[in-house]
C-alpha positions as CSV (number, residue, x, y, z in Angstrom):
1,M,100.8,125.5,63.5
2,G,104.5,125.0,63.3
3,P,106.7,122.5,65.0
4,V,107.8,124.7,67.9
5,E,104.2,125.8,68.7
6,K,103.0,122.1,68.5
7,A,105.8,121.0,70.9
8,V,105.1,123.8,73.4
9,R,101.3,123.0,73.3
10,D,102.0,119.3,73.9
11,D,104.3,120.1,76.8
12,V,101.9,122.4,78.5
13,E,99.1,119.9,78.0
14,Q,101.1,117.4,79.9
15,L,101.0,119.7,82.9
16,G,97.3,119.1,83.4
17,D,95.1,121.7,85.0
18,L,96.5,125.2,85.0
19,A,96.1,127.4,88.0
20,G,97.0,131.0,89.0
21,V,99.1,132.7,86.4
22,E,99.8,129.5,84.5
23,P,97.1,130.0,81.9
24,S,98.6,133.4,81.1
25,L,102.1,132.1,80.9
26,S,101.0,129.2,78.7
27,E,99.3,131.6,76.3
28,M,102.5,133.7,76.2
29,A,104.5,130.6,75.4
30,Y,102.1,129.7,72.6
31,T,102.4,133.1,71.1
32,L,106.2,133.1,71.3
33,A,106.4,129.6,69.8
34,H,104.2,130.8,66.9
35,Q,106.4,133.8,66.4
36,I,109.5,131.5,66.4
37,D,107.9,129.3,63.8
38,S,107.0,132.4,61.7
39,A,110.5,134.0,62.1
40,A,112.2,130.7,61.1
41,T,110.4,130.7,57.8
42,G,110.3,134.4,57.3
43,E,106.6,134.4,56.5
44,C,103.2,134.2,58.1
45,D,101.9,130.6,58.1
46,T,98.4,131.9,57.6
47,C,98.7,134.4,54.8
48,G,102.2,133.9,53.5
49,A,103.1,137.6,54.0
50,P,106.7,138.4,55.1
51,V,107.1,138.6,58.9
52,P,108.7,141.9,60.1
53,G,112.2,141.1,61.5
54,G,111.9,137.5,60.4
55,E,114.3,137.9,57.5
56,D,117.5,135.9,58.1
57,G,116.2,134.8,61.5
58,K,117.2,138.0,63.2
59,L,114.5,137.7,65.8
60,L,115.1,134.0,66.6
61,P,117.7,134.4,69.4
62,Q,115.5,136.9,71.3
63,L,112.3,134.9,70.8
64,N,114.1,131.7,72.0
65,R,115.3,133.4,75.2
66,E,111.8,134.8,75.9
67,L,110.2,131.4,75.3
68,R,112.7,129.6,77.6
69,Q,112.2,132.2,80.3
70,T,108.4,131.9,80.0
71,L,108.5,128.1,80.2
72,V,110.9,128.3,83.2
73,Q,108.4,130.5,85.0
74,L,105.6,128.2,84.2
75,L,107.5,125.2,85.6
76,E,108.9,127.0,88.7
77,G,105.4,127.2,90.1
78,R,105.0,123.5,89.7
79,A,108.3,122.6,91.4
80,T,107.1,124.0,94.8
81,D,104.0,121.8,94.7
82,D,105.9,118.5,94.3
83,D,106.8,118.0,98.0
84,D,104.9,114.8,98.7
85,D,107.4,113.5,101.2
86,D,105.4,112.9,104.4
87,L,108.5,111.7,106.2
88,G,110.8,114.4,105.1
89,D,110.8,116.1,108.5
90,L,111.8,113.1,110.6
91,G,115.1,114.8,111.5
92,S,113.2,117.7,113.2
93,P,112.7,117.5,117.0
94,D,109.0,118.4,116.9
């Protein structure tokens, strides 16, 4: 496991229990992070074979964008659940 994949796994682990599409998004993030680590070195970390497109880091920008977008989607679902302000509607005339 490379440094990017390890960091992503650590970040996702901090989210706690995953629900809905979060498990799928996290698996996508792990795969993308693994591909980033492989593309950065230009070889498979398991067998050492060259990674297609990994030469000269040609895939890195695209993989980075995809990973960022996947992580944003994963976190956006969490942002809506953080409304714990019981007094937030005091201004409403209900």
